[in-house]
C-alpha positions in Angstrom: 76.9 28.8 133.0 74.5 28.8 130.4 75.4 29.6 126.6 73.5 32.8 126.5 74.9 33.9 129.7 78.7 33.3 128.3 77.8 35.2 125.4 76.8 38.5 127.0 79.5 37.9 129.7 82.0 37.5 126.6 80.7 40.7 125.1 81.1 42.6 128.6 84.7 41.3 128.6 85.5 42.3 125.2 84.3 46.1 125.8 86.4 46.4 129.0 89.3 44.8 127.4 89.2 46.8 124.2 89.6 49.7 126.2 92.6 48.7 128.4 94.3 47.5 125.4 94.2 50.6 123.1 95.2 52.6 125.9 98.3 50.6 126.8 99.0 49.9 123.1 99.3 53.6 122.5 101.8 53.9 125.5 103.5 51.1 124.5 104.1 52.2 121.3 105.6 55.7 122.5 107.8 53.8 125.3 109.0 51.3 122.6 109.6 54.0 120.3 107.7 52.2 117.4 104.4 53.4 115.6 101.0 52.3 117.2 100.3 50.8 113.8 102.9 48.2 114.4 101.7 47.3 117.7 98.2 46.8 116.2 99.7 44.7 113.3 101.6 42.4 115.9 100.5 42.3 119.7 96.7 43.6 119.2 96.1 41.0 116.1 97.7 38.1 117.9 95.5 38.6 121.3 92.6 39.2 119.3 93.1 36.0 117.2 93.8 34.0 120.3 90.0 32.7 120.3 90.5 31.5 116.6 93.6 29.7 117.8 91.9 28.3 120.7 89.1 27.3 118.4 91.7 25.9 115.9 93.6 23.6 118.4 90.5 22.2 120.0 88.7 21.7 116.6 91.7 19.9 115.1 92.5 17.6 118.2 88.8 16.7 118.1 89.1 15.7 114.4 87.1 18.4 113.2 89.1 20.7 111.6 86.5 22.1 109.1 85.2 24.1 111.9 88.6 25.8 112.1 88.9 26.4 108.4 85.3 27.7 108.5 86.2 29.9 111.5 89.5 31.4 110.1 88.0 32.2 106.6 84.6 33.5 107.9 86.4 35.4 110.8 88.3 37.3 107.8 85.4 38.3 106.0 83.7 39.4 109.2 87.0 41.6 110.2 86.7 43.5 107.0 83.0 43.4 105.6 81.4 43.9 109.3 83.9 45.4 111.7 85.9 47.7 109.6 82.4 48.6 108.1 81.1 49.5 111.2 84.0 51.9 112.1 83.7 53.3 108.7 80.0 54.0 109.1 81.1 56.1 112.3 83.4 58.0 110.4 85.9 57.8 107.6 89.3 56.3 108.7 92.5 58.0 107.5 95.3 55.6 106.2 97.7 56.8 103.4 98.7 53.7 101.3 102.3 53.8 102.4 101.2 52.8 105.7 99.8 49.6 104.6 101.7 48.7 101.5 103.5 45.7 103.6 100.4 44.3 105.2 97.7 44.9 102.7 99.3 43.0 99.8 100.1 40.2 102.0 96.2 40.1 103.4 95.2 40.1 99.5 97.5 37.3 98.7 96.6 35.0 101.6 93.1 34.0 100.2 94.4 33.2 96.7 97.1 31.2 97.8 94.7 29.1 100.5 92.4 28.5 97.2 95.3 27.2 95.2 96.2 25.0 98.1 92.9 23.8 98.4 92.5 22.7 94.8 93.0 19.1 95.5 90.3 19.1 98.2 92.8 18.8 101.2 95.0 21.4 103.3 97.8 18.6 103.9 100.5 19.0 106.8 102.9 20.0 104.2 100.6 22.7 103.1 100.4 23.8 106.6 104.2 24.0 106.7 104.2 26.1 103.9 101.7 28.6 105.1 103.7 28.6 108.5 107.1 29.7 106.5 104.7 32.5 104.8 103.7 33.8 108.4 107.3 33.8 109.8 108.5 35.4 106.7 105.9 38.5 107.2 106.6 38.7 110.8 110.1 39.0 110.0 109.5 42.2 107.7 107.5 43.8 110.5 110.0 43.2 113.2 112.8 44.8 110.6 110.3 47.6 110.2 109.7 47.7 113.9 113.8 48.1 114.3 114.1 50.7 111.8 111.4 53.0 113.4 112.6 52.7 117.0 114.8 56.1 116.4 112.4 58.0 114.5 108.9 57.5 116.3 107.0 60.3 117.6 105.4 60.5 121.1 101.7 60.1 121.0 100.0 62.6 123.4 98.3 61.0 126.2 100.8 58.0 126.0 101.4 56.1 129.2 104.9 55.2 130.2 106.9 51.8 130.8 105.2 49.4 133.1 101.9 51.2 133.4 101.4 50.6 129.5 102.5 46.8 130.2 100.0 46.4 132.8 97.4 48.2 130.7 98.1 46.0 127.5 98.3 42.8 129.6 95.1 43.2 131.5 93.3 44.1 128.2 94.8 41.2 126.2 93.8 38.9 129.3 90.1 40.4 129.1 90.0 40.2 125.3 91.2 36.4 125.2 88.5 35.6 127.8 85.9 37.5 125.8 86.7 35.8 122.7 86.4 32.2 124.4 83.2 33.1 126.3 81.3 34.4 123.1 82.7 31.4 121.1 81.5 29.0 123.6 78.1 30.5 124.0 77.4 31.1 120.0 78.6 27.7 119.3 76.5 26.0 121.6 73.6 28.0 120.6 74.1 27.4 116.9 74.7 23.6 117.1 71.4 23.7 119.1 69.6 24.8 115.9 71.5 21.8 114.0 73.6 24.2 111.7 76.4 22.4 109.5 80.0 22.5 111.2 81.5 24.6 108.5 78.9 27.0 108.4 78.9 27.5 112.1 82.6 28.1 111.8 81.9 30.7 108.9 79.2 32.5 110.6 78.6 32.1 114.4 82.0 31.2 115.4 83.6 33.7 113.1 81.6 36.5 114.5 82.2 35.3 118.0 86.0 34.9 117.7 86.1 38.6 116.0 84.6 40.2 119.2 88.1 41.0 120.5 88.7 42.9 117.0 85.4 44.5 117.3 86.2 46.1 120.5 89.5 47.1 119.6 88.7 48.7 116.5 85.7 50.6 117.7 87.4 51.8 120.8 90.6 52.8 118.7 88.3 55.0 116.7 86.7 56.6 119.1 90.0 57.5 120.6 91.2 58.8 117.3 93.8 56.0 116.7 92.7 54.6 113.2 96.3 53.2 112.7 96.0 50.9 115.5 92.3 49.7 114.5 93.3 49.1 111.0 96.5 47.6 111.9 94.7 45.3 114.1 92.4 44.2 111.3 94.8 43.4 108.7 97.3 41.6 110.9 94.2 39.7 112.4 93.5 38.3 108.8 97.3 37.5 108.4 97.3 35.4 111.4 93.8 33.8 110.7 95.0 32.9 107.2 98.4 31.6 107.4 99.0 30.8 111.0 95.9 29.6 112.2 95.0 27.4 109.5 98.6 26.2 109.3 98.5 25.1 112.8 95.3 23.3 112.3 96.5 21.7 109.2 99.5 20.6 110.9 97.8 18.7 113.9 95.1 17.2 111.6 95.2 17.7 107.7 91.5 19.2 106.5 89.5 17.7 104.0 88.2 20.6 101.9 84.6 21.2 100.5 85.6 23.4 97.3 82.5 25.2 97.1 82.1 26.1 100.4 85.7 27.2 100.7 85.8 29.4 97.3 82.8 31.1 98.3 84.1 32.6 101.6 87.4 33.1 99.8 85.7 35.2 97.1 83.9 37.2 99.4 86.9 38.0 101.6 88.8 39.2 98.4 85.8 41.1 97.3 85.8 42.9 100.9 89.4 43.6 101.1 89.5 45.1 97.5 86.4 47.5 98.9 88.6 48.5 101.6 91.7 49.7 99.7 92.4 53.3 100.6 91.6 56.0 97.9 94.6 58.0 96.4 94.2 61.0 98.9 94.5 58.1 101.7 91.3 57.7 103.2 88.4 55.3 103.6 85.0 56.7 103.3 81.9 56.1 105.2 80.4 55.0 101.5 82.7 52.2 101.9 81.5 50.8 105.2 78.0 50.9 103.7 79.0 48.8 100.7 81.2 46.4 102.9 77.9 45.8 105.0 75.6 45.2 102.2 78.4 42.7 100.9 78.2 40.8 104.5 74.7 40.6 103.9 74.9 39.2 100.8 77.4 36.8 102.0 75.3 35.7 105.1 72.5 35.1 102.4 74.6 33.0 100.2 76.1 30.7 102.9 72.8 30.0 104.7 71.3 29.2 101.3 74.1 26.6 100.8 73.1 25.4 104.3 69.6 25.0 103.4 70.6 23.3 100.1 
């Protein structure tokens, strides 16, 4: 299979997987008596980040962890400035600040902490263990909240029950994982043929490829009126990418950092998150989507200008 065929097949799998997963996630949330947002920020986020994890392990074992770092940091920019932006351009997202009070601050702190750890020009194994500890602390907080919700979660109209929801979720997750791997393989092959730098490949082409499952899940959740699943998936994916996937790569092979490249990507990630914070009335308007798309265009211009230099 050539690179272009892999790319197209991956996109098809992403659409099918996103539809199956959103259907299953809503049913699973009702069956487990937790909010769909919890499913989005945990199961959906982990599943849609599986391509990044695959890239991280393979690149680290191959002695090229810079691709992993570029992919993880670039994916976090793509998730907000491109994927969330596209959902917002379709229509505003309703998201009360209370619903993201745990995940948004964590997603915002991760680029700052990563930047501090990169100041010495390297992400060591100790840095990786530290980031992994932060990840498990966050995951524990999510599990505690999920347990507290079990007795209070409301039923979602149209939700499935039991094994049907689990089956739909599983089929959707498998399709999303296959989509991400196919898209990454195709996109990376095409980019390498044009002689693009490894970090830039990770931060742009591979980042967009590994974010296709998030795109499919977020847009389908938007069309079906489940904003909480879409937003939860994006925030959870950013947390997984920032302090789980980068940590795994650093533990396998310490990552030598080019500060200028990393600082630029972290800065755009922070700016995108700041633009995505809900207004006081609990919504993120269409205008924010346009601003985020403009920010993404500037990000691409900066990173390719650096590549040319």
